[in-house]
N, C-alpha and C positions, 0 to 999 in steps of 0.2 A: 745556267746550272740546273741540272736535273733535280727534281724534288724527290724522286724515288728511282732507284736503279732497276734494271731489268731483273737482276738476281733477286732483289727484294720483292719485286712483283711476283716472281715465281714462288718464292718462299711463302708469301701471303696466300697465293692460290693453293699451294700444297697443304696449307694448314686447314683448308676448308673443303677440300674435294676428296673423293674416293680414289685411292691409289692402289693399283694391282701390282704385286711383285712379279718379277719375270717368271719364276718357277710356277706360280699360280696361273699366269697367263698362258704359258706353254701347255699346261694341263687343260686349258679351255679350247685349244685348237680342235676343230672338227665338230664342236657342239653346235646344234641347230639353233640354239637360243642366244648365241653370241655373235656379234659382228665386230671385227677389228677394223678400225678406221685409220688409215694411214694419211697423216697430214703433210708428209714430206713432199718436197718438190719432185716433179716427175723425173728429173735427172738423178736425184738421190735414189729413187726406186730402180731406175735403170742400172745404176752403178752398183748398188748394194743388194738388190733383190728386195723381196717383200714377204710378209707373212702370207701363207697360202690362203686364198679366198678372201683376203682383206679388200675393203672398199677404199679406193683412193679418193680423197676429198682435199683439194688444196686448201691450206690454212686460210687464205684470203677469202674463200667462199663459204666456209663452214656455217656461219650464222645464217646466211641466206639459204643454203641448201637444207638446213634443219627446220626452218620456219615454214609451216604449211601455207601461210598467207603470202609468201614471197613468190615472185614469178620464177625463181630459180630452184624452188623446192624439189628435192629428190625423194621419191617414194620409199627408198630404203630406210629413211629415218622415221617413217610412219609405222614401222613394224614394232611389235611388242617383244623386244629383245634387249639383251644387255649389250651396250655399246662401250667398247674399250678403244679409246683414241690413243695414238702414239705418233711420235716424231723420232728423231735420231737419239736425243739424249733425255727427253722428258720435260724440257723447258717449254717448248711451244705447245705441247699437249696439255701441260698443267694450266697454262693461260687459257687455252681453248675450252677445257672442261669447266673452269671457273666461269667463263663467259656463258657457256651453254647452260650450266646450272642456274645462273642468274636469269636466264630466259625461261627456266622451268623445264629444261630438257635433262632428264636424269642420265648420267653417264659417268664413266671412270676413265682413268688413263694409266698407261703402262709406265710405272714410276721411273724406270731407268732407260726407257726407250729402246729403239731397235738395235742399237749398238750392243747393249747388254744381252738382248734377245739372241742375237747371232752368236755372241761369245759364250752364251749358256747352252748352246746346242739346239736352240729353237729352230723349227723347220723354216726354210727359206726357199721361195720360188724365184726363178729368174725367167724373164720373158723377153 
């Protein structure tokens, strides 16, 4: 028997992280001081498209890619920018941002995820 459900873990994370509403995130597109980080699986990006100029970071690697002491570190995370993480619905990104905040990495997440982004008319690239 689980001690805590996935939904409760997300609710706990959301209570302590910065959440960005879709309309506010759409207004951030194109800003030089903002990096959108897409946590979705590569197949989700191929199927649905992605936020223009977003950085793809698979959920399973994020803590390693952010940590400068990790052999998997990615320089993009060393920039002095605002990082907004997202997934499809906001659940994976909430858990990710809580974990990264615990590590000391300041970031936020797109509260409703890419599905709401697309439905709200946010720009979408397809490759």
